[in-house]
C-alpha positions, 0 to 999 in steps of 0.5 A: 660756043660759036655755031660750026659752019656759021662763023663770019670771022670778019664783017666789013661790007657796010659802013653804018652812019648811025648808032642804030645801023651799027647796033643792028650789024653788031646784033646780027654778027654776035648772034652768029659768032656767039649765040649764047653770049650773056645779055650784059656783054651783048649790051656792052658791045652794042652801046660801045659800037653805037658810041663809036659810030655816033662820035665818028658821024658827029665829030669826024664827018662820018664812018669811012670804014667799019669792021667786026671781027671774031678773034679765035680767043673769043669776044668781038673786035670793032674797028671804026674809021673816020677821016679826022686825025684828031684823037678822041678826048675825054671831056669834063662831064657837066650834068647840065650839058648833054653829051660827053660820055661816049669816049668814056663809055667805050673805054670803060666797056671795052677790054682793050681800045687803041687809036691808030692815026693815019696821016692824011687819011684819018684814024681807026679806033679798035675796041675789043669786047668780051663775050662770055656765055650766059 
């Protein structure tokens, strides 16, 4: 159960430009909105947001907007925007070549993922993750 009076419903003050920065923001946010969340769920959110931000930096010129939201029905929603209008794609996994797992991981870990293209401005990926009590 979220702590009364300490619930940041939305966070968007900083735009992380690395997976590490994104994980730290999410870690703080989750502690505030669901301090008793299971370690497994928290790890899934941290991995998912790390992949989204890393992909935006690696493939789309960086993060242009970043939001964390705590919906009333629970969990956490992550929105990562970048300046590319190219949709993420799943690539053929080749064990001999590093990488290629990020988008697949996000889709597997999140309960819902949407991609919204904003012509001339880029895209926003919105991923919802459950946070169940430990």
